[in-house]
N, C-alpha and C positions, 0 to 999 in steps of 0.2 A: 577437623579441618584438613583438607588436602594440602600438602606442601609442594607437590609437583604434578605436572601433567604434560602430555605432548602438546595439546591444544587447549587454550582457554578462550571461551566465547563470552563476550560481554553482552548480556541482554538475553532474557528468557521470554521474549515475545515470539511472534510467529516466525520471524526471520532467524533468530537464534535457534529456535526449536527445529526448523527445517534444515538448517545447516548441520546441526548436531545429528539429526536423524540420518541425513544422507551420508555424512562421514561414517557413522556407526554401521550403516547398511553395507558400506564398502570395507568394513573391517577395522576402521580407525575408531576404537572405543575408549582410548585413554584421553578422554575429553571431559573438561569441567565447564559448566555454564555458571557464570556468576550473575546474580540478579540483585539489583539495589533494593527492590521492594520486598516486603515480607512474604509475598506470594508471587508466583509466576503469572505471566500474561496480564500485567496490570498497566502497561503503558498505552501507546497508541493502538495496539491490537485490540485491547478491551474496549476502546472508544471509537472504533471504526464504524462507518456507515455501511461497510461490507460489500460495496459494489465490485463486480467483476465484469470486464468488458474486453472486446477485441478492438474497439473503435479508437485507435490511436493514429497519429500522423507519422510516427517513426517506426520503421519496419521491425527493429529489434524488440520494441514494446509489444507489437502485434504477435511476434513469434513467441515471446515469453508468456503472453496471455493464452495463446493457443495451447501451449504445453500445460500451463497451470489449470485451465478450465477442464482440459481432458483428464488431468490427474484428479481433480475434484470429483469428476464423474465416477471414478473408480476408487475413491479414497478409502472406503471401508475395506475393500479387498486388498489394496496395495499397502496401506499404512495401518489401518484400524481406526476406529472412531468414525465420526460423522462430519462431513464437510458442510452439510446443510445447503447444498447448491440448489438454487431455484432459477431456472433459465427463463425468466419472464421478459428479458430483452432490455435494451437501452434505446431510448428515442431522443434524438437531438433535433430541436426545433430551431430553424435558422431564418432570419429575416433581413440579412444584409449580404450584399454581393460578395464581399471579400471572404467572409466566412463560408459562404456557399461554395465558392470556388475551391477553398481549402478542403472542405469536407468531401466534395466530389472527387478531388485528387486522392484523398486518403481512402475513400471507398474503393476507387479503382485499384489502389495498391492492396488493400485488404482482400478484395475479390481475387486478385492475382495469387495471393497466398492461400486461397481456399476458404476465406471467411465469407459468411453469407450476408454481409451487410447489404441493405437495399436503399436506393434513393427513392424518396416518396414525394409525390405532389402534395400541396397543402390539403386538398380534398381527401387524401387518403388517411390523414391523421386521425380523424374522428372514428374510424373503424378500429383504431388501436386504443385511443384515449378519448372518450367523449367529453364534451363541454370545455374543450380547450379553445381559446381564441386563436383563429387561424387567418384572420383577414389580412394581416401584414406579412405572413410567411412567404418566403421564396420556395422553400421545400423543407424536407426533413430527411434524416437517415435513421434506419432502424436495424438493429442487430438482434435477430431472434435468439441467438445462442449466448447473449450477454445476460446479466442478472445480478444476483447477490448470493452470498454464502454465510456461513456461521464462522466468524473469525476465531472465536474462542474454541469451537470444535476442531478447527483445522490446527491451531497451535497446540491444543491439548493432545490431539492425535499424534502429531510429530514428536512432541515431548515425551509422551508415554512410550512410544516405540523406541525412541533414543535411549531412555532410561532402562527399558527392558533389555537393551543390548549392552549396557554397562556405562553409559554416560552418567555423570554425576551432576546434580543441580545443587548449588549453594544459594539459598535465599538470604535476604537481608545482608548481602555481601557486595557492596559497590566497589568498583575499581577506584582506588585513590592514587595510584601511581603505576607507571610502566617503566621498568628498568631496561636500559639499552646499553649493550657493551659490544664494541667492535662491529657496529653496524647491524646488530641483531637484537631482537627482543630476548631477554633472559628470564624475566619474571614479571608478574603482575602483583602489585601491592593492594591489600585490602585491610579494613579495620581489624580483621581477625587473623592476619598473618600474610605471609608472602607465598605465592604459588610460582615456583620455577616452571618455565615452559619454553617451548621452541617456537610456537606460533600463537599470535593473538588475532582473533577475528572480531571485528567491530560491528556488532549487530545491535548497537545501543539506541537505534531509532532517533528520537528527538534529541538525545544526548550524544549522538555520534560525533559531532564536532568537538564536544568537550572530552570525550573519550580519546579521540585522536590527539588532542592537545596534551594529554598525559604523557604521550610518547614524543612530544615536541613537534608534532605534525600539524599542518594547517589543512583541514578538510572542511570545505565550505558547506556545511549542513546546519541549518537553524530551524528551531521549532516555531510554528505559527498556529494560533488557535483556529479551530473550525467548530462551529456550533451546529447541533442537530436539534431541531424543534419537532415536537411530537403532538399530534392532535388526539382528541378523544375518538373512540370508534365512530365511524361514519359510513354512510351508504351512498355518498355522492359519486363514488366510483365503484359500482357494484361488482365488477369482475376484477381479475388480476390486472396489474398495471405495470408497465415497464418503468425503470428508472428514467424519468423524463427530465430533460435539461433544456431550459431556454438559453440558448448559447449567448445571445447578446448581453442579457442581464447577468447570467451565471446562476440563476435560480434553478434548483433541482428538487424533485419530489418523487417519492415512490410509496407503495403500500407496505406496511408491516402488519400482517394479519388484517385486522379491520381498521387499523389506525393509518394515518399518513405521517411520514417523516419528511422533512424538507430542510433546506439550508441555502446559504449564499455566502461566498467568501468575502471577507472584508479586506479589500486590497491594500488599504493604508494602515492596517494594524501593525505595530512594530513586532519584531521577533520576541519570543519569550514563551516559556512553558506555563500555560494558564489553562486550567480545566474548569473554570467557573463560567457558567452560561452568561453570555453577553445579552442581557435583557434590553439594553438601550439600542442594540442593533436590530432587534426584532421588528420594529416598525418599518425599517428599510427593507428587510426581507419580505415582510407581508405585502408591502407596496408592489414589489416585483411579482410576488406570487399571485395577488389579486388581479394584476394586469393580464397575466397569462391564463390563470385558472380562476375566473370570477366566482365560481361556487365555493372556493376555499373560504370565502367570507362567511359561509353558513356554519362552519365547523368551530368547535371550541378547542382551545389549546389544553393539553394535559401538562401543566406546568412542571409537576414533579417527575415526569418521565423524560423531560428534555435533558440533553447532556452536551458537553464540549470535550474535545480531544485536541491532539496536536498533529499536524502534518509535519513531516521532516523534509524540508524543502531545500533544494539546491538551486543555483542560479539559472539552470536551464531546464528544471523540472524533470531531470533524468537522474537515475540512481548512480552512485559511485561504487563500482564493483572492482574487486581484484587487489593484487598486491600494490602497496605504495612504493613508488620507485626509490624513495629515499630511505625506506626501511622495509625490505621485501618480506620479512617475517611478520609484518603487520598488514592484515587483509581487511579491506572495507566491504561491507555488505549493508549499505544504508543509503538514505537520501531518496527514498522512493516517491516522495512528493504526492502521497495519497494513493499510490498504486501497489503498496507492499503486499497486501493480502493476496491479490491475484498473481503476483510475480514471485511469491515465496516458494512454490515448487521448483520453478526454473532456477531460482537463486541457490537453493540447496544443492542442486546438481552442479551449478557453475562453481560454487565455492569449494565443494568437495573435490572437484577436478583441479582447482587452483592449488589446493593443499597437497593432494596426493599425486597428481600428475605433473605438477609444476606450472600448468597453464590450462585455463578453461578451453574446451574444444567442442562441446556439444552446441554451444552458442558462441558466436564471435562477439566478445564483449569489449573489443577495442574502443567502440564509440562510447562505452560506459566507464572506461578507466579514467582515473583522475588526471592523467596526462593531457586529456582533451582540452583542459582549460588553458594550456599553454599553446595549443595548436589550432584551436577553434572547435566549438561544440555545436551540435544541432539541437535546437529548442523543440521540445514537445509542445505542440500548439493545442492539441485536443485535451485540455485540462479543465477541471471543474473547481 
């Protein structure tokens, strides 16, 4: 058991792994990652639907996605391991004027940043995904460079590289307390002993609000269950399929090899960490799915392959990054609201700069600092 380190990272998911790796690649290797589970990569990362996309309404999210997807393209050469990137696209189907205007504005911003998002007429949709009901659509947006990746492969690649450079991983070692003296973190307490340190980085995902509370801080991040339902292999969509979202209902679906996976957020579910599949919610999900994809009714569900995980959600669906103003040696890297996989490469860079340079500079993260809740924040509207 380590008794001291320069940096302690709470959480060995994709975010903790990326932060540790980027610190180590810059020469900061006196780093310990503590993980509450008996094995790493067991929280939200392991239960992600794995989507990666550029199609956001807020510019900082687009820029972080651009960086992340480019890094996934070169992941094997730059980090080692496999990102599993499949750029099959994201397709958003829109049937109300308010959302159409918002997506048109977002597409114009994305295009200005060099993203290849396209506005489509309803008649164009069937060329991408056949057998979708389009009679009520106003239009659609399609991002050909969006898609999905392998979250476990990404996290494992970062973690393996970090450990090869000297970072230490402590499994089955939850943080039980954070000692603060003179306005600075001095140690993290665990069931196995105390680790003296200079900096704590909160990469605890769904537990990030609880981790911050150990230091007496209020960080508004709560876990919310998300269900992923899986079908038996099917040929109703014979070719590749973009991750397709019915914007008004929130229903989404994509292919996973020859299976389909799909889901729909339950807006009124209370916060809480729950990874049991909600079978009572399935009827509502299927109603929305059958309405947009009538042939989905021909497919059998693969009950034992369905799963549930947790989104770590903030009030504005934007992450909380950077030093906490009330405790500058406590740094947040959490609250990604379902976008953590795609933004993990950029976050690793950001937090390494925050630790080693005093302030992030590759990306302007002022809109993502916790201080925004006192001055006004910008809501990310393109959420699923």
